[in-house]
C-alpha positions in Angstrom: 0.0 0.0 0.0 1.4 3.4 -1.0 1.9 6.0 1.7 -1.0 8.5 1.7 -0.1 12.0 0.7 -0.4 15.0 3.0 -3.3 16.5 0.9 -5.2 13.2 1.2 -4.7 13.1 5.0 -5.7 16.7 5.4 -8.8 16.3 3.3 -9.9 13.3 5.4 -9.3 15.2 8.6 -11.1 18.4 7.5 -14.1 16.3 6.3 -14.3 14.5 9.6 -14.6 17.7 11.6 -17.2 19.1 9.2 -15.0 21.8 7.8 -13.8 23.0 4.4 -10.2 23.1 3.3 -8.6 26.5 3.1 -5.5 27.5 1.1 -3.8 28.9 4.2 -4.4 25.6 6.1 -2.9 23.6 3.2 0.2 25.9 3.1 0.6 25.6 6.8 0.4 21.8 6.8 3.0 21.6 4.1 5.3 24.0 6.0 4.9 22.1 9.2 5.6 18.7 7.5 8.7 20.2 5.9 10.0 21.5 9.3 9.4 18.2 11.0 11.0 16.2 8.2 14.3 18.2 8.2 14.3 18.9 11.9 14.2 22.7 11.5 12.1 25.4 13.3 9.1 27.2 12.0 7.1 30.3 13.0 3.6 30.3 11.4 1.2 33.1 11.5 -2.3 31.7 10.8 -5.2 34.2 11.0 -8.5 33.4 12.7 -10.5 30.9 10.7 -7.5 29.2 9.1 -8.1 26.0 11.0 -4.5 25.9 12.3 -5.0 23.0 14.8 -5.5 20.6 11.8 -2.8 22.4 10.0 -0.3 21.1 12.5 -1.9 18.0 13.9 -2.2 16.2 10.5 1.5 16.5 9.5 2.5 15.7 13.1 0.4 12.5 13.2 1.5 11.5 9.7 5.2 11.7 10.7 4.7 9.1 13.4 7.1 10.5 16.1 6.0 11.7 19.5 4.8 15.3 19.5 4.1 17.6 22.4 1.5 20.3 21.8 1.6 23.2 24.3 -1.2 25.8 24.5 -1.9 28.8 26.6 -5.6 28.4 27.4 -7.7 25.7 28.8 -10.3 26.2 26.0 -7.8 25.2 23.3 -6.5 22.2 25.3 -10.0 20.9 25.7 -10.8 21.6 22.0 -7.8 19.5 21.0 -8.4 16.6 23.3 -12.2 16.4 23.2 -12.8 17.4 19.5 -9.9 17.8 17.1 -7.7 14.8 18.1 -10.5 12.2 18.4 -12.0 13.1 15.0 -8.6 13.4 13.3 -7.3 10.1 14.6 -10.5 8.4 13.5 -10.3 10.0 10.1 -6.6 9.2 9.5 -6.8 5.6 10.9 -7.8 3.9 7.6 -5.1 5.9 5.7 -2.2 5.6 8.2 -3.2 2.0 9.2 -2.5 2.9 12.9 -4.4 4.7 15.6 -2.2 7.2 17.4 -2.9 7.5 21.2 -3.1 11.0 22.7 -3.3 12.3 26.2 -3.4 15.6 28.2 -0.8 16.3 30.9 -0.8 19.1 33.4 1.1 20.1 36.5 0.5 18.0 39.7 -1.6 20.5 41.5 -4.3 20.2 38.8 -5.1 16.7 39.9 -7.0 15.5 43.0 -4.6 14.1 45.6 -6.1 10.9 47.2 -3.8 11.2 50.2 -5.1 14.7 51.0 -8.7 13.6 50.3 -8.5 10.6 52.6 -6.0 11.4 55.2 -6.5 15.1 55.8 -4.6 18.3 55.3 -1.5 19.4 57.4 -2.5 22.5 59.3 -0.2 25.3 60.5 -1.2 25.8 64.1 -1.3 22.2 65.4 0.6 19.0 65.0 -0.6 16.4 62.4 -3.4 16.6 60.0 -7.0 17.7 60.3 -10.1 16.4 58.5 -11.1 19.2 56.2 -14.6 17.7 55.8 -15.3 18.0 59.5 -13.5 21.4 59.8 -15.7 23.1 57.1 -19.4 23.6 58.0 -21.5 21.5 55.6 -23.7 24.5 54.9 -20.7 26.8 54.0 -19.6 27.2 50.4 -16.3 25.6 51.3 -18.0 22.6 53.0 -20.3 22.1 50.0 -17.4 22.3 47.5 -15.4 19.7 49.5 -18.4 17.3 49.8 -18.9 17.6 46.1 -15.2 16.7 45.5 -15.6 13.6 47.7 -18.5 12.4 45.7 -16.7 13.2 42.4 -13.6 11.3 43.5 -15.6 8.0 43.4 -16.6 8.5 39.7 -13.8 10.5 38.0 -11.3 8.6 35.9 -8.9 11.5 35.6 -9.0 13.5 38.9 -8.4 16.6 36.7 -9.8 19.7 38.3 -11.2 20.9 35.0 -13.3 17.8 34.6 -15.2 18.8 37.8 -18.2 20.9 36.7 -19.3 23.2 37.9 -15.9 24.2 39.3 -14.9 24.9 42.9 -13.0 27.7 44.6 -9.2 27.8 44.7 -9.5 27.6 48.5 -11.4 24.4 48.4 -9.1 22.9 45.7 -6.1 23.7 47.8 -7.5 21.3 50.5 -7.5 18.3 48.1 -4.4 18.9 45.9 -0.6 19.1 46.4 2.2 20.8 44.5 5.1 18.8 43.2 7.2 19.8 46.2 4.5 18.7 48.7 4.0 15.3 47.0 5.2 12.3 49.0 6.1 10.5 45.8 4.3 7.4 44.5 6.6 4.9 46.2 6.1 6.5 49.6 2.4 7.2 49.4 -0.3 4.7 50.4 -2.3 5.9 47.4 0.6 5.9 44.9 -0.9 3.0 42.8 -4.1 5.0 42.3 -2.6 8.5 42.0 -4.3 10.5 39.3 -1.2 12.6 38.5 1.0 9.5 38.1 -1.6 7.9 35.9 -1.7 11.0 33.7 2.1 10.8 33.4 1.9 7.1 32.4 -0.7 7.8 29.8 1.5 10.6 28.4 4.5 8.2 28.2 2.4 5.8 26.1 0.9 8.4 23.8 2.1 9.7 20.5 0.6 13.2 21.1 0.8 14.9 24.5 -1.3 18.1 25.0 0.0 20.3 27.8 0.2 24.0 28.7 2.9 26.6 28.4 3.5 26.6 32.2 4.4 22.9 32.3 6.5 23.3 29.2 8.4 26.1 31.1 8.8 24.0 34.2 10.2 21.2 32.1 12.7 23.6 30.6 13.7 25.6 33.7 13.9 23.0 36.4 16.0 20.5 34.6 14.1 17.4 35.9 12.0 16.2 33.0 8.3 16.5 33.5 7.2 15.8 29.9 8.1 12.6 28.1 10.9 12.5 25.6 9.6 13.9 22.3 10.9 14.7 18.8 8.5 17.5 17.8 7.2 20.4 19.9 4.3 22.5 18.7 3.5 25.7 20.6 0.1 27.1 19.8 -1.0 30.5 21.0 2.7 31.2 20.8 2.3 34.9 21.3 1.7 34.1 25.0 4.8 31.9 25.5 7.3 34.5 26.7 5.0 35.9 29.3 4.0 32.4 30.6 7.7 31.3 30.9 8.5 34.6 32.6 5.7 33.9 35.1 7.0 30.5 35.9 10.5 31.9 36.3 9.3 34.7 38.7 9.8 34.3 42.4 7.8 36.0 45.2 8.2 36.6 48.9 5.5 37.9 51.1 5.2 38.2 54.9 2.2 35.9 54.9 4.1 33.2 52.9 7.1 33.4 55.3 4.9 33.2 58.4 3.2 30.1 57.0 6.6 28.5 56.5 7.4 29.4 60.2 4.2 27.8 61.5 4.6 24.6 59.4 8.2 24.0 60.5 7.9 25.1 64.1 6.9 21.7 65.6 9.2 19.6 63.4 12.5 21.1 64.4 14.4 21.9 67.5 13.6 25.1 69.4 16.8 26.9 68.4 16.2 26.4 64.7 12.5 27.4 65.1 13.4 30.6 67.0 16.0 31.6 64.3 13.4 31.3 61.6 10.8 33.2 63.6 13.2 36.1 64.3 14.2 36.3 60.7 10.6 36.3 59.6 9.7 39.1 62.0 12.7 41.2 60.7 11.6 40.7 57.1 8.0 41.6 57.9 9.0 44.8 59.6 10.9 46.0 56.6 8.1 45.0 54.2 5.8 47.4 56.0 8.0 50.4 54.9 7.4 52.2 51.7 10.1 50.8 49.4 10.6 52.1 45.8 9.2 50.0 42.9 12.3 48.5 41.2 15.3 47.8 43.5 18.3 48.1 41.3 20.4 47.7 44.4 19.0 45.9 47.5 18.8 48.4 50.4 21.3 47.4 53.1 18.8 46.6 55.8 16.6 44.6 53.5 19.7 42.7 52.3 20.6 41.7 55.9 17.0 40.6 56.5 17.0 38.4 53.4 20.3 36.9 54.3 19.0 36.1 57.8 15.9 34.6 56.3 18.0 32.5 53.8 20.3 31.2 56.6 17.5 30.4 59.0 15.7 28.5 56.2 18.9 26.5 55.5 19.1 25.6 59.2 15.5 24.5 59.4 15.8 22.4 56.2 18.7 20.5 57.8 16.8 20.2 61.1 13.7 18.9 59.5 15.7 16.1 57.9 17.3 15.2 61.2 14.3 15.2 63.5 11.6 12.6 63.7 8.5 12.8 65.9 6.2 9.8 65.8 3.5 11.6 67.8 2.8 13.7 64.7 -0.1 12.1 62.7 1.1 11.2 59.2 4.4 12.7 59.8 5.8 12.3 56.3 3.0 14.4 54.8 3.3 17.1 57.5 7.0 17.2 57.0 6.8 17.3 53.2 4.5 20.3 53.3 6.7 22.2 55.8 9.8 21.4 53.8 8.2 22.7 50.6 7.2 26.0 52.3 10.6 26.6 53.8 12.5 25.6 50.6 10.5 28.0 48.5 11.3 30.9 50.9 14.9 29.9 51.0 15.2 29.7 47.2 13.7 33.1 46.6 15.6 34.8 49.4 18.9 33.3 48.1 18.1 34.3 44.5 17.5 37.9 45.5 20.6 38.1 47.8 22.8 36.6 45.1 21.9 39.7 43.0 22.3 38.4 39.4 22.6 41.1 36.8 20.1 39.0 34.8 17.4 39.4 37.4 15.0 42.3 38.1 13.8 42.8 41.7 10.9 45.0 42.8 8.6 45.7 45.6 4.8 45.8 45.2 2.0 46.7 47.5 -1.6 45.7 46.8 -4.6 46.9 48.8 -6.0 43.4 49.0 -2.8 41.2 49.0 -0.4 43.4 50.9 3.3 43.8 50.3 5.4 41.5 48.2 9.0 41.3 46.9 9.3 39.8 43.4 12.2 38.7 41.3 12.0 37.9 37.6 14.5 37.2 34.8 15.4 40.3 32.7 14.8 38.1 29.7 13.9 34.5 29.0 15.2 34.5 25.4 18.5 32.8 26.3 16.7 30.2 28.3 14.3 29.5 25.5 17.1 29.4 22.9 19.0 26.8 25.0 16.2 24.7 26.2 13.5 24.9 23.6 15.3 24.7 20.3 17.8 21.9 21.0 17.3 18.3 19.9 13.9 18.7 18.5 11.9 20.4 15.7 9.8 23.3 17.1 6.8 24.8 15.4 5.3 28.0 16.9 2.0 29.3 15.7 -0.5 32.1 16.5 -2.7 34.6 14.7 -0.3 37.3 15.8 3.4 36.5 15.4 4.3 38.9 12.5 4.8 42.4 14.1 5.7 45.4 12.0 5.7 43.3 8.9 8.2 40.5 9.9 8.7 37.8 12.5 12.0 39.1 13.9 10.6 40.9 16.9 8.8 37.8 18.2 11.8 35.7 17.1 14.2 37.8 19.2 12.0 37.4 22.3 12.3 33.6 21.8 16.1 33.8 21.6 16.3 33.5 17.8 18.6 35.5 15.6 17.0 37.4 12.7 15.6 35.1 10.0 18.2 33.8 7.6 21.1 34.4 10.0 23.6 31.5 9.8 26.0 30.1 12.5 27.0 26.9 14.2 25.1 27.6 17.5 22.3 29.6 16.0 19.0 27.8 15.6 17.8 27.9 12.0 14.2 29.0 11.4 11.8 30.5 9.0 8.6 32.4 9.2 5.5 31.7 7.1 2.4 33.9 7.0 -0.4 31.7 5.6 -2.9 34.6 5.7 -6.6 34.4 6.7 -9.7 33.2 4.9 -11.3 36.6 5.7 -11.3 39.5 3.3 -10.2 42.1 5.8 -10.3 45.2 3.5 -13.9 44.5 2.7 -15.0 43.2 6.1 -13.4 45.8 8.4 -12.4 49.4 8.8 -9.4 50.7 10.9 -10.3 54.1 12.1 -7.9 56.4 13.9 -9.4 59.4 15.7 -6.6 61.7 14.6 -8.5 64.8 15.8 -8.4 63.9 19.5 -5.9 65.4 21.9 -2.9 63.3 22.6 -3.6 61.1 25.6 -1.7 61.9 28.8 -1.3 59.4 31.6 -4.3 59.6 34.0 -5.3 62.9 32.2 -8.8 64.1 31.5 -10.0 62.6 28.2 -13.4 64.2 27.8 -13.0 64.4 24.0 -12.3 60.7 23.9 -15.5 59.9 25.9 -17.4 62.2 23.5 -16.0 60.2 20.5 -16.8 56.9 22.2 -20.4 57.9 22.9 -20.9 59.0 19.3 -19.4 55.7 18.0 -21.6 53.5 20.2 -24.7 55.4 19.2 -23.8 55.0 15.5 -23.2 51.3 16.0 -26.4 50.7 18.0 -24.4 49.3 20.9 -22.5 46.2 19.7 -19.2 47.5 21.2 -16.2 45.8 22.8 -14.3 48.5 24.6 -10.6 47.6 25.2 -8.9 49.8 27.7 -5.2 50.1 28.6 -6.0 50.3 32.3 -8.8 49.1 34.6 -9.2 52.6 35.9 -9.8 53.8 32.3 -12.5 51.1 31.8 -14.2 51.9 35.0 -14.3 55.7 34.4 -15.6 55.2 30.8 -18.3 52.7 32.0 -19.5 55.0 34.7 -19.6 58.1 32.4 -21.3 56.3 29.5 -23.9 54.6 31.7 -25.2 58.0 32.5 -24.9 59.5 29.0 -26.5 56.6 27.0 -28.5 54.5 29.4 -30.3 52.9 26.5 -27.1 50.9 25.8 -26.3 48.5 28.7 -22.6 48.6 29.5 -21.0 45.5 31.1 -17.8 46.0 33.0 -15.0 43.4 33.6 -14.9 42.4 37.3 -18.6 42.9 37.9 -19.3 39.3 36.9 -17.2 36.3 35.9 -15.5 36.7 32.4 -17.6 33.8 31.1 -20.9 35.4 32.2 -19.9 38.8 30.8 -19.1 37.4 27.3 -22.3 35.3 27.3 -24.4 38.3 28.2 -22.5 40.5 25.7 -23.2 38.0 22.9 -26.8 37.6 23.8 -27.9 41.2 23.4 -26.7 43.3 20.4 -27.4 46.6 22.2 -25.0 45.7 25.0 -21.4 46.9 25.3 -18.6 45.2 27.2 -15.7 47.3 28.7 -12.5 45.9 30.2 -8.8 45.5 30.1 -6.1 42.9 29.4 -8.0 39.5 29.3 -10.6 41.1 26.9 -7.9 42.1 24.4 -7.2 38.4 23.9 -10.1 36.3 25.3 -13.3 37.3 23.5 -14.7 35.3 20.6 -18.1 36.7 19.6 -18.8 36.3 15.9 -21.9 38.0 14.4 -23.8 41.2 15.0 -23.1 41.5 18.8 -19.6 42.8 18.2 -19.3 45.2 15.3 -17.3 47.9 16.9 -14.0 47.3 18.7 -12.6 50.4 20.5 -9.1 50.8 21.9 -8.9 53.8 24.2 -5.2 54.3 23.5 -2.1 52.4 22.4 -1.4 49.9 25.1 2.2 50.7 25.9 3.5 49.2 29.2 3.3 51.5 32.2 6.4 53.7 32.5 6.8 52.4 36.1 6.4 48.7 35.1 9.6 47.4 36.8 10.2 44.5 34.4 9.4 46.2 31.1 11.4 49.3 32.0 14.4 47.2 33.0 14.2 45.3 29.7 14.0 48.5 27.8 17.0 50.0 29.6 19.0 46.8 29.0 18.4 47.1 25.2 19.4 50.7 25.2 22.6 50.0 27.2 23.5 47.5 24.6 23.1 50.1 21.9 19.6 49.1 20.6 16.3 50.9 20.5 14.7 49.9 23.8 11.4 51.6 23.0 10.8 49.8 19.7 12.2 46.5 21.0 10.2 46.3 24.2 7.4 48.9 24.5 6.3 49.1 20.8 6.6 45.3 20.4 4.4 44.8 23.5 1.8 47.3 22.2 1.8 45.8 18.7 1.1 42.4 20.0 -1.8 43.5 22.2 -3.2 45.7 19.4 -3.0 42.8 16.9 -4.8 40.6 19.4 -7.4 43.2 20.2 -8.1 44.0 16.5 -8.5 40.2 16.0 -11.7 40.4 18.1 -13.7 42.1 15.3 -13.8 39.6 12.4 -14.4 36.1 13.7 -16.5 34.7 10.8 -16.8 35.2 7.1 -20.0 37.3 7.5 -18.7 39.7 10.1 -18.5 43.4 9.4 -17.4 46.3 11.6 -14.9 48.9 12.7 -11.8 48.9 14.9 -11.5 52.4 16.3 -8.3 53.5 17.9 -8.9 56.7 20.0 -5.3 57.7 20.0 -4.0 60.1 17.4 -0.4 58.8 17.8 -1.3 55.8 15.6 -1.6 58.3 12.7 0.9 60.9 13.7 3.9 59.3 15.6 6.9 57.7 13.8 6.2 54.3 15.3 2.5 54.4 14.0 3.4 52.7 10.8 5.0 49.8 12.7 1.9 49.3 14.8 -0.4 49.6 11.8 1.7 47.0 9.9 1.0 44.6 12.8 -2.8 44.8 12.4 -5.1 43.0 10.0 -5.2 44.7 6.6 -8.4 46.6 7.2 -9.5 49.6 5.1 -7.9 52.6 6.8 -9.4 56.0 7.5 -9.2 59.0 9.9 -12.6 60.4 8.6 -15.0 60.3 11.6 -18.1 61.1 9.5 -17.4 58.3 7.1 -17.0 55.9 10.0 -20.2 57.0 11.6 -22.1 56.4 8.3 -20.4 53.0 7.9 -21.4 52.0 11.5 -24.9 53.1 11.0 -25.2 51.2 7.7 -23.8 48.0 9.4 -26.2 48.5 12.3 -29.1 48.8 9.9 -28.2 45.6 8.1 -27.9 43.8 11.4 -31.2 45.0 12.6 -32.9 44.0 9.4 -31.4 40.5 9.8 -32.6 40.3 13.4 -36.2 41.2 12.3 -36.1 38.5 9.6 -34.8 35.9 12.1 -37.6 36.8 14.6 
């Protein structure tokens, strides 16, 4: 039997999911197959509606080597495992004459811990464990969540938190799950043979396709101990999120509450001298954290440095003492000891990292009204880490609807540790970028409008003219507006003002309900508007007449006082580069491309992306930002845009009447 061709396989897979082949999808599948075959690396920009999951799954399955697919969002993971992979495997089975296995793998804390569930939870104040089911009142939300988990434990096959519907609170889940550091290990745990996390790992080892998340991919790269099974191909979907997710995993945090928890957990497991040393160090750290420290700490203040060294040394003493002391009077001592050790080791590692003062780390102090003070440390850049850990010994395909910024892939490539496309060298990963386009006709389906007549936005300044413009646009559109704001304060002020100006158009505000409920309500009523910040720029998929106007209040540059972004910008400038374009403009371009992508989600969608910031039309960097957006028809004519919105609204209303 002759080997089936890639077009045959793709046609079978697309038919199985009820779709239609698109030229961009075919181009993508061919490029992915070529990269896998020759072991090279590929960046693929595939616009909304391309069908990119089949564009990479089909060539990966055809090749026959183990592939890891890493995504940023739960929604895409579930789509791959519950819809795309089962249908694709069924469709390809007759042609490939084999049925590839697939599995999902997440971090340990995502799975129910049977030891915690059955034996109880170590508590801070007393020795041993306590029964969380007895401790929580059955009528309380916590008690109800825990009782539901206990019932679910008897029927679940995966123990995966995301399979528990409806979900439960983070507080309740913390009672029945463990981190990798807190885990006893399968060989030492009475429930090791039934462990859901271990079973997930075993399924992954036996599977040809392993679906995971960016965070676990980062942990696998950073910590050195392999979490993912050995694989020959890595596909990173939603790749525009990868750098921020890896940075998040590589960021350490110290808070007084966290340190005090470590003190309480260790106190009864070590000798009095070691416990007192840690208690004293914790008190010294807490006192200093109550002071008003500056944001970024380019140099650690002397008194804070001493406090951190004292904390580090006390933790080291306690870690040794926990290993040397045994107390059989403590119920389930191994579990209590493991949790205490995990807490103390985390504090030790972050304190040591900050006191070591690497030039590649950024340290800063934050204070939140709700969460209190914290000290954070993050890598100046993760590009070197990604270049070394991601692109060695395997073919890597990165794909997203937004990878080509300012007209090329080099900006995103640099953030991933890649040299400019086409650069040659022995230790330089070779890669190429491919833009397979979109099935949508952007110049006919959308308008990019820049409100050039508005005053230049100032930080926290009065923008009455912007609110006037926003009011006019919403009225012309008949509602149907997604408002994307560069700050939560801006979204709140706009919502408050417009609710009084145009009460006939309901305005939903991020934070007033869950994100899922907000998007559901926004989609259900065309007159409704939805205002919010970061997660709305990337997390809204509402095709049809409910979203025909996407408004950006201003170019979403990082805040000037953002410690990490400003440090990265300065580092580029110190090296002789353009820090603003490399960091701030790239950040803004990526967000704007994501935000503009909310408008056209289906072939029948029509509408306007309105940027209420004159700088997109007048500043030198404006052309770079515009080149990062879909190829909409461009105008600065406000009257033309109002007429277009009114015409689109009229067509939508007519369609609604006909449907009714």
